[in-house]
C-alpha positions as CSV (number, residue, x, y, z in Angstrom):
1,M,0.0,0.0,0.0
2,N,2.8,2.4,0.8
3,N,4.3,1.9,-2.7
4,I,1.0,2.8,-4.2
5,I,0.8,6.0,-2.1
6,D,4.4,6.8,-2.9
7,A,3.9,6.2,-6.6
8,S,0.9,8.4,-6.6
9,A,2.7,11.2,-4.8
10,L,5.6,10.9,-7.2
11,E,3.3,11.0,-10.2
12,K,1.7,14.2,-8.8
13,K,5.1,15.8,-8.3
14,Q,6.3,14.7,-11.7
15,S,3.2,16.2,-13.3
16,F,3.9,19.5,-11.5
17,W,7.6,19.4,-12.5
18,K,6.7,18.8,-16.2
19,E,4.2,21.7,-16.0
20,Q,6.9,24.1,-14.6
21,L,10.0,23.0,-16.5
22,S,9.5,24.9,-19.7
23,A,8.5,28.1,-17.9
24,F,11.5,27.8,-15.6
25,E,13.9,27.2,-18.4
26,Q,12.4,29.9,-20.5
27,H,12.8,32.5,-17.8
28,Y,16.1,31.4,-16.3
29,W,18.6,34.2,-16.6
30,L,21.6,32.0,-17.5
31,P,20.2,29.6,-20.2
32,N,23.7,28.6,-21.3
33,L,24.1,26.6,-18.0
34,F,21.6,24.0,-19.3
35,E,24.2,22.7,-21.7
36,F,25.8,20.9,-18.6
37,L,22.5,19.6,-17.2
38,K,19.5,17.5,-17.8
39,F,16.4,17.2,-15.6
40,D,15.9,13.9,-13.7
41,M,12.1,13.2,-13.3
42,D,12.8,10.7,-10.5
43,L,14.9,13.1,-8.4
44,G,13.0,16.2,-9.2
45,N,16.1,18.3,-10.0
46,Y,18.8,18.8,-12.6
47,V,21.7,16.4,-12.8
48,L,25.0,16.7,-14.7
49,K,24.9,15.3,-18.2
50,N,27.2,12.4,-18.9
51,V,29.7,13.9,-21.1
52,N,31.1,11.4,-23.5
53,T,34.4,12.5,-25.0
54,S,36.3,11.0,-27.8
55,F,39.7,11.6,-26.3
56,N,41.5,10.0,-23.5
57,A,40.5,11.9,-20.3
58,E,43.7,11.0,-18.6
59,Q,45.7,13.1,-21.1
60,F,43.7,16.3,-20.5
61,D,43.0,18.4,-17.5
62,D,39.2,18.9,-17.5
63,S,39.0,20.4,-14.0
64,A,37.9,23.7,-15.5
65,F,35.0,22.0,-17.2
66,D,34.1,20.1,-14.0
67,N,34.2,23.3,-12.0
68,E,31.9,25.1,-14.5
69,A,29.5,22.1,-14.6
70,Q,29.4,21.9,-10.8
71,H,28.8,25.6,-10.6
72,A,25.9,25.3,-13.2
73,Y,24.5,22.3,-11.2
74,E,24.4,24.4,-8.0
75,L,23.1,27.6,-9.5
76,V,20.3,26.0,-11.6
77,N,19.2,23.6,-8.8
78,T,19.1,26.5,-6.3
79,A,17.0,28.5,-8.7
80,W,14.8,25.5,-9.5
81,S,14.1,24.9,-5.9
82,M,13.2,28.5,-5.3
83,W,11.0,28.5,-8.4
84,I,9.1,25.4,-7.2
85,K,8.7,26.8,-3.7
86,A,7.4,30.1,-5.0
87,V,4.9,28.5,-7.4
88,S,3.7,26.1,-4.7
89,H,3.3,29.0,-2.3
90,M,1.4,31.0,-4.8
91,N,-0.9,28.0,-5.6
92,K,-1.6,27.5,-1.8
93,M,-2.5,31.1,-1.5
94,L,-5.0,30.7,-4.3
95,E,-6.7,27.6,-2.9
96,G,-10.4,28.3,-2.4
97,C,-10.2,31.5,-4.6
98,V,-11.9,32.1,-7.8
99,V,-10.2,34.2,-10.5
100,V,-12.6,36.8,-11.8
101,P,-11.7,39.4,-14.4
102,V,-11.9,43.0,-13.2
103,N,-13.9,44.5,-16.1
104,N,-17.2,46.0,-17.0
105,A,-18.8,42.6,-17.8
106,T,-18.1,41.4,-14.2
107,I,-19.4,44.7,-12.8
108,V,-22.6,44.3,-14.8
109,A,-23.0,40.7,-13.7
110,I,-22.6,41.7,-10.0
111,E,-25.2,44.5,-10.4
112,K,-27.7,42.1,-12.1
113,M,-27.2,39.5,-9.4
114,V,-27.9,42.0,-6.7
115,E,-30.9,43.3,-8.5
116,Q,-32.3,39.8,-8.8
117,Q,-31.7,39.1,-5.1
118,V,-33.5,42.4,-4.2
119,E,-36.5,41.4,-6.4
120,A,-36.5,37.9,-4.9
121,S,-36.6,39.3,-1.4
122,G,-39.7,41.3,-2.1
123,I,-38.1,44.7,-1.6
124,T,-40.0,47.2,-3.8
125,A,-37.6,50.1,-3.5
126,D,-35.5,51.1,-6.5
127,V,-31.9,50.1,-6.2
128,F,-30.6,53.4,-7.6
129,R,-27.4,53.4,-5.5
130,L,-26.3,50.0,-6.6
131,D,-22.6,50.1,-7.5
132,G,-21.1,46.9,-8.8
133,E,-17.7,48.4,-9.1
134,K,-17.6,49.2,-5.4
135,I,-18.7,45.6,-4.6
136,L,-16.0,44.2,-6.9
137,N,-13.3,46.4,-5.4
138,A,-14.4,45.4,-1.8
139,A,-14.2,41.7,-2.8
140,V,-10.7,42.2,-4.3
141,E,-9.5,44.1,-1.2
142,A,-10.9,41.4,1.0
143,A,-9.2,38.7,-1.1
144,R,-5.9,40.5,-0.8
145,G,-6.3,40.6,3.0
146,G,-7.2,44.2,3.0
147,K,-8.8,46.3,5.7
148,D,-12.1,44.4,5.8
149,G,-10.3,41.0,5.4
150,L,-13.4,38.9,5.1
């Protein structure tokens, strides 16, 4: 049973990593470092590529290459880790939230909904002071943890 749970958790992580990889690599500020690395889906991070050389490695000092590759490994994996943490944090903050466009169509929809509720409640007074924009702004402010912090 543990293997099934572990496999399922790994599959979820791998799906998330696949989703994030292209965006991360597209936005990473030192893209040339990827020439030393490949992403390992089982580990969830970048690993050094196996560099096959056609010359005898004992005859050449490749410590400069090794140092640069190790530097790339450390920089990219640190950035990847931060990227994943930031995206995960952002996703957790949005749990339970609904993304609504802030535009006139949303404002009109809010006003119509309030008018329908007023009619359904039996109130006969005209709702001349109804302001969908203020309602939307209050909802946005509350979602951001603003002064009314619903």
